[in-house]
C-alpha positions in Angstrom: 42.0 -81.7 21.3 44.7 -79.7 23.2 44.7 -76.2 25.1 47.8 -74.9 26.2 49.6 -78.6 26.6 46.6 -80.0 28.1 43.6 -82.0 27.2 40.2 -80.5 27.3 39.1 -83.0 30.3 42.5 -81.6 32.2 41.1 -77.9 31.6 37.3 -78.6 32.9 38.7 -80.5 35.8 40.9 -77.9 37.1 37.7 -75.4 36.4 35.4 -77.6 38.5 38.2 -77.7 41.5 38.7 -74.2 41.7 34.2 -74.0 42.1 34.3 -76.8 44.5 37.1 -74.9 46.5 34.8 -71.7 46.2 31.7 -74.0 47.3 33.6 -75.3 50.4 34.7 -71.6 51.4 31.3 -69.9 51.3 29.9 -69.6 54.8 25.9 -70.1 55.3 23.9 -67.7 56.9 21.9 -69.4 59.4 17.9 -68.9 58.8 15.0 -71.3 60.0 14.3 -74.1 57.2 10.8 -73.5 57.6 11.4 -69.7 56.7 12.3 -70.4 53.1 14.8 -67.9 53.1 18.6 -69.1 52.4 21.6 -67.1 53.1 25.3 -67.5 51.9 28.3 -65.0 52.2 29.9 -64.1 49.2 33.7 -62.7 48.4 34.0 -59.2 49.9 36.5 -58.0 47.1 33.3 -58.5 44.6 31.0 -56.3 46.9 33.9 -53.9 46.8 34.2 -53.8 43.1 30.5 -53.1 42.3 30.7 -50.5 44.5 33.1 -49.0 42.8 31.4 -49.3 39.4 28.3 -48.1 40.8 30.3 -44.8 42.0 32.2 -44.5 39.0 29.2 -44.5 36.6 27.3 -41.0 38.0 25.7 -40.7 34.7 23.9 -44.3 34.8 22.3 -43.5 38.2 18.8 -42.8 38.6 16.3 -42.4 41.3 14.7 -45.5 42.6 11.2 -46.5 41.8 8.5 -48.3 43.0 5.6 -50.3 41.2 5.0 -52.6 38.4 6.3 -52.6 35.0 3.2 -50.4 33.7 3.1 -48.6 37.1 6.6 -47.7 37.8 7.1 -44.0 40.0 9.3 -42.4 41.9 7.4 -42.0 45.5 10.0 -41.3 48.2 7.3 -42.1 50.8 7.5 -45.4 49.9 11.1 -45.9 48.8 14.1 -43.6 48.4 17.0 -44.7 46.7 19.7 -44.3 43.9 20.2 -47.0 41.5 21.8 -48.3 38.4 19.8 -50.9 36.5 21.6 -53.2 33.7 21.7 -56.8 32.6 25.0 -57.8 33.4 27.1 -57.2 30.3 29.8 -55.8 32.0 32.7 -57.9 33.3 32.4 -56.6 36.9 29.2 -59.1 37.1 31.3 -62.0 35.9 32.9 -63.0 39.5 29.4 -62.0 41.1 27.5 -64.4 38.7 29.7 -67.2 39.5 29.1 -66.9 43.3 25.3 -66.0 42.7 25.1 -69.2 40.9 26.7 -71.5 43.8 24.4 -69.8 46.3 21.4 -70.7 44.2 22.5 -74.3 43.8 22.8 -74.2 47.5 19.3 -73.0 47.8 17.7 -75.5 45.7 19.9 -78.0 47.5 18.3 -76.8 50.8 14.6 -76.8 49.0 14.8 -79.9 46.6 11.3 -79.2 45.8 12.5 -76.6 43.1 12.7 -77.8 39.8 15.9 -76.8 37.9 13.3 -75.6 35.0 11.4 -73.1 37.4 14.4 -71.5 38.8 16.6 -70.7 35.6 18.1 -67.1 36.0 18.3 -65.2 32.7 20.3 -61.9 32.9 18.2 -60.4 29.9 14.7 -60.6 31.4 15.0 -58.5 33.9 18.7 -58.0 34.8 20.2 -56.3 38.1 19.6 -53.3 40.1 22.5 -51.9 42.0 21.1 -49.7 44.7 22.2 -47.0 46.9 20.6 -45.6 50.2 21.7 -42.6 51.9 21.5 -42.2 55.7 17.6 -42.6 56.7 16.6 -43.7 53.2 15.5 -46.9 52.2 12.4 -49.1 50.8 10.0 -48.0 53.9 6.8 -49.9 52.8 5.9 -53.6 53.1 6.3 -55.0 50.2 7.1 -58.8 47.9 8.6 -59.0 44.8 6.0 -60.5 42.7 2.7 -58.4 42.3 1.4 -56.0 39.9 1.7 -57.9 36.8 5.4 -59.6 37.5 3.9 -63.2 37.5 7.1 -64.8 35.9 9.2 -64.2 39.0 9.8 -67.2 41.5 13.0 -66.3 43.4 14.5 -63.1 44.4 18.1 -62.6 45.5 19.8 -59.6 47.0 23.6 -59.2 48.4 24.6 -56.6 50.8 27.7 -55.0 49.4 28.9 -53.5 52.4 28.7 -53.6 56.3 26.0 -51.3 57.8 24.9 -51.3 62.0 21.1 -52.3 62.1 20.2 -51.7 58.5 19.1 -55.2 57.2 16.0 -56.4 56.1 12.8 -57.4 58.2 10.5 -60.2 57.3 7.2 -59.5 58.2 5.7 -63.0 58.9 9.0 -65.0 59.3 9.6 -62.6 62.2 13.2 -62.2 60.9 15.4 -59.3 60.6 18.7 -60.1 58.8 22.2 -58.4 59.3 23.4 -56.0 56.3 27.0 -57.9 56.3 29.4 -57.4 53.4 28.6 -60.3 50.9 25.7 -61.7 52.7 23.5 -62.6 49.9 19.7 -63.8 50.4 17.5 -65.9 48.2 13.7 -66.1 48.9 10.2 -66.9 47.4 8.8 -63.4 45.6 5.2 -64.1 46.5 3.2 -62.3 49.6 4.1 -64.8 52.0 7.6 -62.9 52.3 6.6 -59.4 52.7 9.6 -57.3 53.6 10.6 -53.8 54.0 14.2 -52.3 54.5 15.8 -51.6 58.0 16.4 -47.9 58.2 19.6 -46.7 59.3 22.0 -43.6 59.7 24.8 -45.3 57.5 24.8 -45.4 53.6 24.0 -49.0 52.4 24.6 -50.4 49.0 22.8 -53.6 47.7 22.5 -55.5 44.6 19.1 -57.2 43.7 17.2 -59.2 40.9 15.2 -62.2 40.3 14.8 -65.8 39.2 11.9 -66.3 36.4 9.9 -69.0 35.3 11.0 -70.4 32.3 
């Protein structure tokens, strides 16, 4: 079979070449191996497009909530944010998904004990949260990403969508405080071992976050 005068194999090879080129140019954010926190920096343009998408869709924005599926609630003592929750159907997520997949593959190469079948991401399971934190807003409370019955979560991913001075994430037991650098995508385990909280800043911060689930 031919497509645009080229065989399927040639088209696939070209696509693979593009993927490898993207892979080569993705900068790693250095963290200790025994922290089980991996970080890579994706394309800034993708982050800018996601912020534009967020600001354009005012009617879809809601107050950020805390708690599990059953106990979700607004609690400004724990967390204050504005969010859009969605399942990645919009085309604005296409480029993000491609680079997120590269980050996942790099994480699994760094920690080869993670079987592919246990870290398969399915956007229709829980979807994404784009979150906006205004000045002095944030996730104030120490928390992890697998409590209140979220038993199928394996890994969490989070991307900072803009540069913020001293506005990253603090990991309690790893003694690590990350930078809020545009494009920095972190992946880490969801359990109590990785209790964390946001670093509060007087600047506006945007992030995108979601979870890989056991399947």
